[in-house]
MIKEBA-242947 format. One record per residue (C-alpha): residue in three letters; x, y, z. Coordinates in steps of 0.001 Angstrom, whole numbers, padded with zeros to 6 digits, always signed. Layout:
N
ALAXYZ ...
This chain:
227
UNK+110512+096827+111154 UNK+106782+097526+110675 UNK+105366+100024+113175 UNK+103596+098880+116293 UNK+100001+100071+116592 UNK+099559+101938+119899 UNK+096051+102463+121286 UNK+096420+105325+123696 UNK+094929+108132+125718 UNK+097025+110573+127814 UNK+096682+108886+131196 UNK+099347+107412+133495 UNK+098744+103934+132103 UNK+098810+105242+128540 UNK+102110+106989+129254 UNK+103737+103707+130260 UNK+103281+102369+126727 UNK+104265+105574+124934 UNK+107354+106026+127122 UNK+108641+102496+126580 UNK+108175+102768+122814 UNK+110078+106047+122824 UNK+112827+104690+125081 UNK+113312+101659+122844 UNK+113196+103697+119645 UNK+110506+101464+118172 UNK+108402+102886+115325 UNK+104714+103138+116177 UNK+101448+104469+114816 UNK+099273+106243+117369 UNK+095537+105581+117653 UNK+093698+107802+120116 UNK+091043+106045+122196 UNK+088883+108860+123577 UNK+087796+107519+126949 UNK+085614+110572+127544 UNK+083646+109761+124384 UNK+083399+106054+125230 UNK+085730+104797+122494 UNK+087110+102199+124915 UNK+083715+100488+124967 UNK+083565+099917+121218 UNK+083534+096399+119834 UNK+086515+097218+117654 UNK+088650+098262+120607 UNK+087497+095378+122790 UNK+088609+092979+120088 UNK+092119+094245+120853 UNK+091706+094952+124583 UNK+089022+092639+126042 UNK+088951+094585+129323 UNK+088140+097782+127463 UNK+091020+099749+128961 UNK+093985+101563+127441 UNK+096760+101106+126567 UNK+096899+098279+124085 UNK+099253+097482+121240 UNK+099221+095379+118120 UNK+102648+094217+116998 UNK+102506+093066+113351 UNK+105869+091372+113880 UNK+104941+089283+116890 UNK+106222+085874+117992 UNK+107072+083655+114997 UNK+106417+086655+112760 UNK+102659+086592+113357 UNK+100751+089671+114601 UNK+099867+089831+118284 UNK+097542+092105+120269 UNK+098490+092862+123867 UNK+096526+094649+126568 UNK+097471+095556+130181 UNK+100297+098047+130513 UNK+102528+095726+132548 UNK+102233+092972+129960 UNK+103105+095478+127214 UNK+106219+096573+129108 UNK+107368+092989+129672 UNK+106671+091978+126084 UNK+108631+094862+124574 UNK+111514+094347+126996 UNK+111715+090681+125978 UNK+111318+091487+122293 UNK+114204+093945+122258 UNK+116384+092573+125050 UNK+116444+095992+126721 UNK+115057+097570+129917 UNK+114002+094271+131497 UNK+117150+093390+133432 UNK+120419+091960+132167 UNK+120471+088785+134315 UNK+117865+086451+135788 UNK+118410+088015+139210 UNK+117981+091489+137739 UNK+114880+090439+135773 UNK+113314+089066+138947 UNK+113991+092340+140744 UNK+112458+094309+137875 UNK+109418+092048+137718 UNK+108635+092325+141413 UNK+108702+096128+141335 UNK+106618+096113+138167 UNK+104064+093923+139970 UNK+104249+096260+142966 UNK+103214+099108+140714 UNK+100476+097145+138976 UNK+098989+095805+142195 UNK+099629+098750+144490 UNK+100613+102183+143215 UNK+098378+102178+140136 UNK+095134+101049+141793 UNK+095654+103032+144990 UNK+096727+106255+143253 UNK+093898+105801+140757 UNK+091357+105581+143571 UNK+092944+108584+145269 UNK+092543+110574+142052 UNK+088933+109476+141743 UNK+087767+110295+145252 UNK+089854+113457+145614 UNK+089049+114941+142191 UNK+086164+113244+140383 UNK+083713+111553+142758 UNK+080270+113241+142792 UNK+080061+112795+146582 UNK+082511+113970+149227 UNK+083380+110749+151048 UNK+085943+111563+153733 UNK+086649+107926+154587 UNK+087523+107057+150968 UNK+089685+110160+150583 UNK+091612+109398+153753 UNK+091991+105696+152988 UNK+093467+106117+149516 UNK+095498+109221+150305 UNK+097080+107424+153260 UNK+097790+104231+151310 UNK+099466+106175+148519 UNK+101605+107925+151140 UNK+102615+104550+152561 UNK+103540+103222+149116 UNK+105599+106295+148288 UNK+107413+105802+151574 UNK+108263+102267+150459 UNK+109525+103642+147151 UNK+111607+106357+148811 UNK+113341+103760+151001 UNK+113959+101524+147987 UNK+115608+104417+146140 UNK+118074+105175+148928 UNK+121529+104524+147492 UNK+120103+103557+144090 UNK+119985+105621+140914 UNK+116835+103850+139783 UNK+114244+101577+141348 UNK+116195+098337+140964 UNK+119734+099724+141021 UNK+122034+101435+138554 UNK+119998+100536+135463 UNK+116857+102289+134237 UNK+114204+099635+133509 UNK+110545+099024+132852 UNK+110037+099174+136627 UNK+110897+102880+136505 UNK+108728+103348+133423 UNK+105760+101708+135151 UNK+106013+103675+138384 UNK+106926+107124+137101 UNK+103656+108168+135408 UNK+101630+107641+138582 UNK+104255+108975+140985 UNK+104731+112089+138844 UNK+101150+113084+139708 UNK+101824+113107+143458 UNK+100423+116599+143919 UNK+097003+115580+142601 UNK+097089+112669+145049 UNK+097639+115211+147863 UNK+101067+113853+148734 UNK+104274+115517+149907 UNK+107870+114915+148911 UNK+109305+116912+151814 UNK+110056+113696+153712 UNK+110946+111669+150588 UNK+114182+113129+149194 UNK+115177+110074+147189 UNK+111787+109869+145524 UNK+112001+113584+144669 UNK+115473+113104+143193 UNK+114355+110082+141155 UNK+111302+111911+139799 UNK+113535+114732+138563 UNK+115983+112278+136991 UNK+113308+110352+135098 UNK+111435+113510+134068 UNK+114605+114832+132420 UNK+114852+111883+130006 UNK+113959+112992+126450 UNK+112003+109803+125759 UNK+109920+110357+128893 UNK+109208+113918+127821 UNK+108124+112729+124376 UNK+106038+109884+125760 UNK+104182+111990+128315 UNK+103801+114902+125921 UNK+101557+113105+123453 UNK+098234+114968+123203 UNK+098404+116621+126616 UNK+095865+119115+125290 UNK+093278+116351+125234 UNK+094009+115472+128860 UNK+093381+119082+129877 UNK+090187+119207+127801 UNK+088886+116052+129489 UNK+089572+117434+132954 UNK+087490+120499+132084 UNK+084628+118521+130505 UNK+081986+117452+133043 UNK+080023+115463+130444 UNK+083119+113459+129461 UNK+083745+112580+133099 UNK+080140+111484+133552 UNK+080425+109305+130452 UNK+083699+107746+131582 UNK+082385+106948+135060 UNK+078930+105861+133811 UNK+077192+108571+135801 
């Protein structure tokens, strides 16, 4: 099988793609897209990812054997689950359950946690209303997740799926979102379980040095946020 081309930077959304590739054991070639340097705005990258956001993949062995480029992390997860027949749910009922929690992450946890990160850590102005709004909404969403995990090993039941892969990278950064797990024991247990998976460790470990360098680089942040 020819390797999949992964366009990546060490962010929660980037980790979704690297984790699923590692979990599925699919060969891939890694292409770093330095968002602090503006690589995501290049014409070459936008030809693959029209929205100019990571991650993106190019599968040379796409449908009918023709190459296909895919952007949006949720679409990448669904595509690879369908392609391999793994991690997407074993029955139509299970697939529906997985899809709804994947959409919950894409429409809720990702955007809300992303805004919490921005206003709590990166915004040039201290806007108390924005901090409170996004911190509180993330807390509400993690409460939903904690209740869902009661009596379940993983988000949709006994099976680990792309729903877990989608949610974990954002939820793992709960401290930076100024959250607590003291009142969310099932979420805490699930985070530990997923973090212990070797494929998750490999997927989230890719170029962590560059993530730290970005966080310490004021000019890179200004470039990313068009300041």
